[in-house]
C-alpha positions in Angstrom: -11.3 28.1 18.4 -9.9 24.8 19.0 -12.0 21.9 18.1 -14.0 20.0 21.2 -11.9 16.9 22.1 -13.0 13.4 20.9 -14.7 12.2 24.1 -14.2 8.4 22.9 -10.3 8.9 23.8 -11.1 10.7 27.1 -11.6 9.6 30.7 -14.3 11.6 33.0 -12.5 12.8 36.2 -14.3 14.7 39.2 -12.4 17.9 40.5 -10.6 16.2 43.4 -9.3 13.5 41.1 -8.1 16.1 38.5 -6.3 18.0 41.4 -4.8 14.9 42.7 -3.2 14.0 39.1 0.3 14.4 38.6 1.4 17.6 36.7 2.3 15.1 33.5 -1.4 14.4 33.0 -3.7 16.8 31.0 -7.3 17.5 32.2 -9.5 19.2 29.8 -12.7 20.9 30.6 -15.3 20.6 27.6 -19.1 21.6 28.4 -18.4 21.8 32.3 -17.0 18.2 32.3 -13.3 17.5 33.2 -11.6 14.7 30.9 -8.4 13.3 31.4 -6.8 13.9 28.0 -3.7 11.7 28.3 -0.2 11.2 30.1 1.9 13.9 28.2 4.9 11.4 28.2 5.2 7.7 28.8 8.9 8.4 30.5 9.4 8.8 34.3 11.0 12.0 35.6 13.6 10.1 37.9 14.6 13.6 39.5 10.8 14.0 40.6 10.5 10.6 41.1 13.2 10.9 44.3 11.5 13.6 45.5 8.3 11.9 45.8 7.7 11.0 49.7 4.2 9.5 49.6 3.9 6.2 51.6 3.8 3.2 49.4 1.4 1.1 51.7 0.8 -2.4 51.7 3.0 -3.5 48.9 6.1 -4.8 50.9 6.1 -8.4 49.3 5.8 -6.9 45.7 8.7 -4.3 46.6 10.8 -6.9 48.2 10.4 -9.8 45.0 11.4 -6.6 42.9 14.5 -6.0 45.2 15.5 -9.6 45.1 15.5 -9.4 41.3 17.7 -6.4 41.2 20.2 -7.9 43.6 20.1 -10.9 41.3 21.1 -8.4 38.3 24.0 -7.0 40.2 25.3 -10.3 42.2 24.8 -12.5 39.3 25.4 -10.3 36.4 22.2 -11.6 34.6 19.7 -9.4 33.5 16.0 -9.7 34.8 12.7 -8.5 33.7 9.6 -8.0 36.0 5.9 -7.4 34.8 3.3 -5.9 37.1 -0.3 -6.9 36.2 -3.2 -5.5 37.5 -6.3 -3.6 37.1 -6.6 0.1 36.7 -5.9 2.0 40.1 -4.5 -0.6 41.9 -1.1 0.8 42.4 1.1 -0.6 39.6 2.3 2.7 38.8 3.2 3.5 42.4 4.8 0.4 43.0 7.2 0.8 40.2 8.0 4.4 41.5 8.7 3.1 44.5 10.8 0.5 43.7 12.8 2.8 41.4 13.2 5.5 43.9 14.8 3.1 46.6 16.8 1.5 43.8 18.2 4.7 42.9 18.7 5.6 46.7 20.9 2.8 47.0 22.8 3.0 43.7 23.0 6.6 42.8 25.1 6.1 39.5 22.6 3.4 38.4 21.6 4.4 34.9 17.7 3.7 35.1 15.4 3.6 31.7 12.0 3.4 32.4 8.8 4.0 30.4 4.9 3.2 31.1 2.1 2.3 28.6 -0.6 4.5 28.4 -3.7 3.1 27.1 -5.3 6.6 26.3 -2.6 6.9 23.9 -3.2 3.7 22.2 0.5 3.2 21.1 1.7 -0.5 20.4 4.7 -2.2 22.2 7.0 -0.9 19.7 6.5 2.3 20.2 7.2 2.0 23.8 10.7 0.3 23.1 11.3 3.8 21.0 9.9 5.8 24.1 12.4 3.9 26.2 15.4 4.6 24.2 14.8 8.0 23.9 14.1 8.2 27.8 17.4 6.6 28.5 19.3 8.6 26.1 17.3 11.7 27.3 16.1 12.7 23.9 12.9 14.7 23.0 13.5 14.3 19.2 14.4 11.6 16.7 17.3 13.3 15.2 19.8 10.9 14.3 23.0 12.9 15.2 21.5 13.6 18.6 20.9 9.9 19.2 24.4 9.5 18.3 25.8 12.3 20.7 23.3 11.4 23.6 24.3 7.6 23.3 28.1 8.6 23.4 27.4 10.7 26.6 25.2 8.3 28.1 27.1 5.1 27.4 30.5 6.3 27.2 32.9 7.1 24.5 34.1 3.4 24.0 30.6 2.6 23.2 30.5 -0.1 19.8 29.4 1.9 16.8 26.9 -0.8 16.0 25.1 -0.4 19.5 24.9 3.4 18.7 23.3 2.5 15.3 21.1 -0.1 16.7 19.8 2.5 19.2 19.1 5.1 16.7 17.0 2.6 14.8 15.1 1.7 17.6 14.7 5.2 19.0 12.6 6.1 15.6 10.4 9.2 15.6 8.6 10.1 18.9 5.2 8.7 19.6 2.2 11.5 18.7 
């Protein structure tokens, strides 16, 4: 039999909330209580993201700021970064999803590498970088040869070997 889950690392959820959670979340029932175990992945499924038609209400200003940053990336060829801050449940992930959906609709050939933090998993910032590289290269394992093959496929055959070696180092082993 499976050992009971460690409740210190779980979040209690009601039946309705459990039903509304995206499929990537794992909910376990222990002693009649529903517990949010973890988001199974810190990466976004971009195909599913484009199919998400839920409205993003009341975030026009935030989305416009992100769109301006993205436009600057294209027009000025200058990298930009944005950090969404807020308490749990205020819609940071939803804003990010809507922004990425809009961006990918406007620029379908855009290479989008995205990752999200999960406090339940308790991973540090360096594991997020590894998850980001694995997501961008579409990897599920840390095999060095797979990193090299995927990097060539995603970044092109002319990609510098030192860039691929650096990405392989960043990818490291998958998060637990």
